[in-house]
N, C-alpha and C positions, 0 to 999 in steps of 0.2 A: 287209722287202722282200716284197711280195706275190708270188703264184705266177706271174702274168703277167709281172711285171718280171724274175723269175728266169729265165724262158724267153727273154726278150729279151736279157738279159745272156749267157746260155749260147749263144744263137744267134749273137750278135755275136762271142763268143770262138771259136766253131766256125768262122765265116767267116774270121777272122783267122788262126787256126792252120791252117785248111785250105789257105790260100795257101802257107804255108811247107811244109806236108807235101807238097803237089803238086809243089812245086819240088824236093823231095827224092825224088821218084818214088814217093810213097806214095798209094795209093787205097783206097777201101773195098772189101773183098772180099765181106762178107756181114754181115747182122744175124742173131743167133741168139736164138731164143725156145724155151721148153720147156713141156711139159705131160705129164701122165700118159698120155694117149692120143695118141701122135705122129700116127697116121694121121688121126684125127678132127680134130686141130688143123690139119693140112695142108689138109684139106677145107674148114675154115673160111676160111683164107686164099685158097683157090681161089675159093670162092663169094663172099666179101665183096669181094675186091680183083681178081678176074679173073686170078689167077696160075696157072701150070702147073707140074707136077712136072718138073724137069729132071735130077734125079739122086736116087739112093737108096742109102744105105750100110746094109747089114744084116750084123751079126755076132752071135754068141751074146750075148744080153743087151743089145744095142745096135741102135737104129734111128735114122737121121737121114734126113730128106727135105728136099731142096733145091728151092726154088720160084723162079721168075722170071717177068717179064712178057713177053708176046708174044701175037699174035692166035691162034697155034696152038702146039702143043707144040714143033714144030720151030723156030718163031720164038723161043720162050722159051729153048730150048737154045742157039740162036745168039746170044742177047742177052748181051753182055759186061758189062752193068752188075751192080751188087751184087745178091746173092741174099738171100732169107730162108731160113734154115736152121732146121728144126724138129727138136728133140731131146727125149729123155726127161728129165723132171724129176720127182723123187719127191714134192716138196711143192708144193702150190698156194698156199702162203703167200708172196706177194711184198709186202714191206713198203716198198721203196724206190720212190717215185713218179716219180723222175727218169729212170732208164733206159727208153728206149722206141724203137720204130721210128717213123720219120717218113715219111709218104706224101704226095706231091704229087698232088692230085686236081683234075679239071676241074669236077666238080659235087659239092660237099661235102654237100649235102642228099641227093642220090641215093646217095652212098657211105655216109653214115650210115645210111640206110634199108637198104642191102645188108648192112651190118655187123649190124644188129639182126635182119634176116631170116635171116642165117647163124648166129645164136646168140651174137653178141657184144653188147656194151653200150656206150653212149655216156655220158659224164659231162655230161649236159645237152645242150642244143642247140648246134650250132656257132655261133660269134659273130664279129663284126668284130674285127680286130686293130688297135686304135687307129685312126688316120686313114690307114692304109697301103692300104686297098682290099682287103686280104687277109681271109680268114675262116679261123678255126682251130677245131678240135674235138679232144677227147681221148676215148679209149675204151679198152676192154679186150677181148681175145679171150676165148673160153670158158675158157681155162686161167689167166686173170688177168694175162697179159702186156699191158703198156700200149702204146698207139700214139697218134700224133698225125696229124691230117689237116690239110693246108694247101691252101687254094684261093687261087691268085694272083689278081690283079686281073682 
């Protein structure tokens, strides 16, 4: 099974299981990614995806920065949707290509350019997703965390 087909199967399973999970009162709280420099990684997500810092937890030996979408910091803090949580990770060696954050985007070409300008990388150019009218692209943040961009029709 090729990589694209695996993503289609995984997406379908997610949609089916999502309906049952929502009925049980389960929703996504956050997606967590990590890197050696938490603050720098948070700046990447702010620059590449237009997110704002909404919370920060600092304890001896621990820093977590929570980000969300909004036109302003106050709007991002009021946003009740799932957040991206940046935490410390000692190793930059991410071997599993499946776990990743998925972003819906209005302009995949512009978002891919913002990713590169902010220090991330794309796995080639975004491409059409079958005959669906959607475009998808995959990339990595500067710490090696994977993400997917989806542009609907």
